[in-house]
N, C-alpha and C positions, 0 to 999 in steps of 0.2 A: 502493499501501499504505500500511495507515494507521500510525503508529506509535507503542508506548507512551506517556501521557499522564508514567509514570514520571522518563524522561530530565531528567524538569525539577523533580527531588526538589532536586536538588541546589542549583538555583539559585533556589529561591526561596529568599530570605533570612526569612521568619519559619516557611518549616518547616526549612528548616537550621538556625536558632536553636533548636526545637523537637527537633530529634534529640540537637544538640550538649549540648546542655543534659542529656536524655534518659541520654547517653551519658556522660557524667562524674559525674552520682549517678548510677547505678550504678556506678561504679569507687571511688566516695565508700563505697558500700556493701561493697564486697565487701574493701576496706581493715579497714573496722571490725568486717568477719564475721572477723577473724584478729589483735583485739585481743583477748587472756586474760582469763579474770574473775580480779582477782587473790587470792592463797591457793588457787591450784589446783595441785595435782599432775599434771603433765602426763603423766609417766614411768608415774605406775598409770595416766591415763588410757589415752595408750594401747595400757598389758597387756591392761587387758580389752578394748579392740575386737580386739584382733588375738589373744586368745587361743582361739579357737572353739567357748569353750565357751558353755553357752545364754546365759549375762549379754552375751555378747558379741553371740551372734545378736539378743540383745531391746534393745541398746543399736541396733545399725545399723538393725533397724525402727523405733525412735524417729530414726532418723536419716535413715530415705529421704527427706523434701522439707527436711531443713536447706539440705541442700547445703553436710554436713559440719562446722558448727558444733556440734553436740551432740556427736560427739565429741573437735571439739577445745576446747569447754566455751567458746567466746567469749561477747564477751560478746553478742551476739545471738546466743543459742544458741535461743531460743525464739522465734525470727524476727519475724513480724509476724502465729504464730496466736493469743493473745493478743485480739487487735482484731478476729481474724474469728470466732473463738468468740463473742466477745461478739455483732457483730453480728447472728452465728446466734440467740443467746439471743432478743436482742430481736425478731428478725422471728418469731420462735416463739410470745410472748408476745401478739403485737399483735392477732392474730385468739383469742385466750383471755381475754384481758382484753376485756370491751366500752369504757369509758374510752379502752383506747389506740386500740382499732379506730375509735371513734366522731371522734377525733383525726386520725388518719392520714386519714380519709375526707372529713371536713368543713375541710380545708385541706391538700393533700398537701403543697405548698409549703413551710409551716411547720413539721406535719408531719416529712417530711424533716429539714428543718433540730434538731428535735429530734430528730429517731431519730439522729442525727451527735454530736449534741454530747453523748447519754447512750451513744452506743459507746466514747468518748473514755473516757467514765469509768469505766462497768464495765472495759473492759482494765484497767486498773492494779490492782483485788482478782485481775481472772482468771489476769495476769501474775505478780502475789503467788503467786496458788497453783500455779502452773505452776512459779516460780522455785523454790520448797520441794519440790515433787514431785522435780522434777530431780536436787536436791541430795541427797534423799532414798535415790533408786534409786541413782545411784551409790556414795553413802557403804554403801546397804546390799548392792552385789555386792564392792565391793575389800574390804566386814569379811568375807565369808566366804573373801575370802584371805589373812586378815588382815593389812591393807593397809584404807591409807584416799586419797581423793581431794583430802581437803585438809591444808594446812599447819599447822594447828590445831584445838581440838576444836569440832566444831559444837554449839551451843548460843546459848539466848535470855538466857541469865545469866549472871553475873560477867565472868570475865575475856574472857568467847565471846564475847560477846553485839554491840560493834563490829565486829569481822571479822566475823559472821556478820550485821548487817545491811548491812557493805559489799558483800559480797556478791550481796547480795540485790539492793538498788541498785544497782546495775552492772549484771545483768541486764533488773532492768525498764528501765533508762536504755538499755539499747540497745535493746527493743523497741520502747519508745517514739521516739529516737532514727531506727529502721527506718520508722516507721509517718510520722512527720516525715518522712522523704526522700523517701516513695512519694507524701505530699501536693502535695509542690516538683513533683512529676516532672509527675503531674494537672493539676499550676496549671499549670507555666512550660515542661512537656516536651510528651509523645503524654498530650492531652487525655482523662482515667478511666482512666488505666489503670496508674499509678501503683504500687500494691501488686502488682496483677496483674506488673509487671514484674519487684518487686520479691524475689518469690515465685520468677519466674523466672530470674533469674539467678543465685538460689541452687541450683533443681535443674538447670540446665545446667555450673554451676562444678563437678559432681559427674563430670563426662564424661571430661573428660582421665585423671584420676586412678584410673577404672576402666579406662580402656581400659589403660593402665599393666598393671592386675590383670589383664588380659583378656587380654597379649600377654604376660603371664609365664610364662604356661603354652606353654612352647616346642613341646610334644609337639602338642596341640590350638588351638594360640591362633589360626592364621589357620582352623581349621576352623569353630570358635567364631566367627568374626567375621562370618564367611557367612553360620551359622544365627542367626547377631543383624543384619547387616541385613536377611534375608528378612521375619524377625520386625518388625522394625521399621516396614519399609514395609507389611508387612499391615494391623500394627496402627494403623498412621498414616491410610490408606486409610481401613478402617473407622472408626474415630474421625472423619473429617471427611465421612464418607457417612452416618453416626448425628447429628451435632451440626448437618450442614445439615439435614437432615430435617424435612418442616414437612408438615402436614396444612392448606390451605387450603377455608376455611368460607367460604361465598357469604357474603353481606351486602350488603342493597339500604339504597342511602341516600336519603332524601327529597329530589324535584329541587327546585330555586332559584325562584324565580316571578320575572318578568322581565315586568315592566310587567301586562298583564293575564294572563299564559299563566301554566302550569305545568313548569317542563324535565320532563323524563323521570326518573322514578329512576336515580339511579347505582350500576351493578353491579361489587360490590368483593370483595374477601378479606379474611376474617382470620388470618392465617398463626399458629399451631398449633404449638410447637417438640412434636418427638420426646422430645427431652433438655433438660427444661425447668430441670433441678435441676442439672448442670453436673457438678462433681468434691466437691459437697459432702459427700453422700454417701456416700461413698469417707472422706472424713478421720473424721466420723460414726463407723463403722462401723469405722474399723480404733481410734480412738482410746476409741470403748466395748468393744473384745475384746482392747486392751495391757493395761485397768487390773484387770482379774482379774492376769494375771502381777504385774503391779509391786505391789499388796499380796498377793501370794503371796508374794512375795521376803524379805518381811519375817518370815514365819512357818517356813523353810525350816527353817532352824537349832533349830526349838523344842526344848524336850527334851519332850515329850508326844511319843510315836509318831506319836499317832493325829494330832495338827495337821501335826507333817512331816510323814509319806505323803499327808494330804492337798492341803498348802501343794505339797508334790511332783507330785502327780498335775496342780493345776491348774494349773503352772507348765509340767509338758509341755506342757500340753494348750493352752498361751492363749501360746506362746512367742513364734507366727509359724511353725514346722516341722515342724508332722503336720500330719499330715490333716481331721481335724478341722476345725481353725483352717480352712483354704480352705473347707470344708461352711459353715461359721459367716459367715465373711467375705462367699461368694455371697450366701447367705440376708440375710444384714441390709443388705447390700448393697443388695439388689430390695425389699427392705421402706423404708427409707430414703428411698430414691427417692421410691415410690408418695407414703408419709408429706409428705416438704418440697417436692414437687411440688404435692400435695394444698394447703398452705400458701399457697407463691405463689400459686398460682392464683386464693385464695378473696381474697387481697389484691390482685389486678387489678380482681375485678370488673367483669367486663365485661360480664354481665348494666343494672346499672345505668349505666355509662357509654354502653352505646348505645342507652338508652330515651333517655340526654340529649339524644344528638345525632338524633334520632328516629327510626334506623336497625333494622330487621330481620332477622332468618333466615329466610328465606320460610321457610315453614311451621309457625313454630316461634312464641307469645305475645312479648310484650317483655317486659323486666324478667322476675325471677325464674325463670320457665322458661328463658328463656332460658341465664341463667347456670346451671339444671341441665341442659338439652341440653349446655351447652358444656363442664363438666366433666364428662358420662357419655363426651364426644367425644375429654378430655385425657386421663382415663383410661386410653379402649385403647388409643392412641399412647403412652402413655409405659410399656406392659407393653413392647414390643420394646425404647424405650431405655433400663429394671430390667433388663431382661436383658442386656444389651451392656452395660451399664458392672458384671454382674454379673462376669462374663468377661473383662474388663478385669482388676480384679484381683485374681481367680485366675488370670490368663496364666501369670504366673512358675510357679505348683506344679502350672500342667498342663504344664508346657514340664520341667519337672523332671521328671515324670513320664514322659510319650514318648521320651524320650534316653536312649541309657546309661547306664549306671549311674558307667563311670567318667567321662563329663560331665555329670552331669545336679548338681556340686554347684556346678557355675560360674559367674562372674556375668554371665550370656549378656545383662542388660538394664542398659542403663548408663545409664539413670533409671528406676526403677522406673514400673511399670506407670499409677501413679496420679499419678507427673511426667511422665509422658506426653500424660496424657490435658490434663491441664493447661501443659504447650508449645504443644501443639498448636494449644487454646485460646488461648491470647495470641499466638501467631504470627497465627490468623485473625483477633481482632479486631484486634488493630495491624494490622495489613495494611487492614481494612476500612475504619482510621481514618483512615490518610495517607492510603488510595484518595480520603476524600469531604474533607478537606486537598487534596489536588492542584484536586477539584471548583471548590471553593470560592474554592481563588484562581485559578479559569478557567481549567485546566488539564485540562481535561475532556478526553479523546481524540475523543470526535466536533466539537466546534471547534477540536481544530491540526488545521494540512493538513500532512501530510507532507511 
């Protein structure tokens, strides 16, 4: 009977060092996540979060992927999302700006270095905008209750300038610190998984607190827990099934010349992913749909009845609690999945790459016709992936409508559906990377005698 090579996981000195380094850096990240931003009144923030009001619901929505750092207003309240936003913006700009597209095609390695450098540079203004936005949101909500989340008057003039800059710099420094830890993990820990594991740690950190909240309901606690387990198992199965989905397109590679003879063409497959966009469409859609509620919150207390009424209506529509919000969320996730997949697929440029290798899809001309054919196939298989992402996004809303009214408001999801998608994806990728590391170190199952 063959035994798994994973039993050598801790025996390999190099792999053990990488795992220990990854764990220590993640612990350091979680410790930093509890360091509060200076000048913040945490009692007022706690009151907002636990108020049960629309403001508290919106803060909870913004806190979904942060591991509680937003509701705690720590220096890592923005997480590493400004970096991810900057990365997405640059990826979208490449096919739009011909000079950037040519730069990436001419020298992919140098183009990737350019992309990484400018992603870090763009993270700074994105982090600054995000920090200002978060402070304004909390101030606006607290102002509606006649309170302030700050221990000083917020502003960029007079005596308020230094304390305000201190808060903004602290939040931006926290984000850059998180990005730096992620890069250290990728370099000295699990390869290329740094930022993913940073986000993973923030999401998983919510589970103990949410479990306690679930069991605080003495009447329905165990019943809700069983329902949650069933939902979790079914959702994880569906995520793995779709994420692993591939459409294999047959490809013929030219044979090699051996002396005076040519070997037969080599048949292979080009795997196209059902869900190429990952969880990016969820982040896009959620960011855009929460933006109207954030803007409307500034005008709820307007003296004009028309403006106040319009702001209240907009806020109630986009605060994450209405059925219309769930419908908008589903539609936008589906649309963004198609859009982002098209952008990523165009950057892969399979048509030219296969042409350079002399490869050909049977019955399809090389070059542009190949790219057009593959794009058509990719769009067809993206439909079930996009529909699935949309269902994952609105799963909490569907469950709340299907369950009895007495327990529909309970927290059945220990982490939100987008977070669950990230967790499953990170665990799967990390598993594959560790398995590859074991093979590189000679611990392949087929080479080990049981």
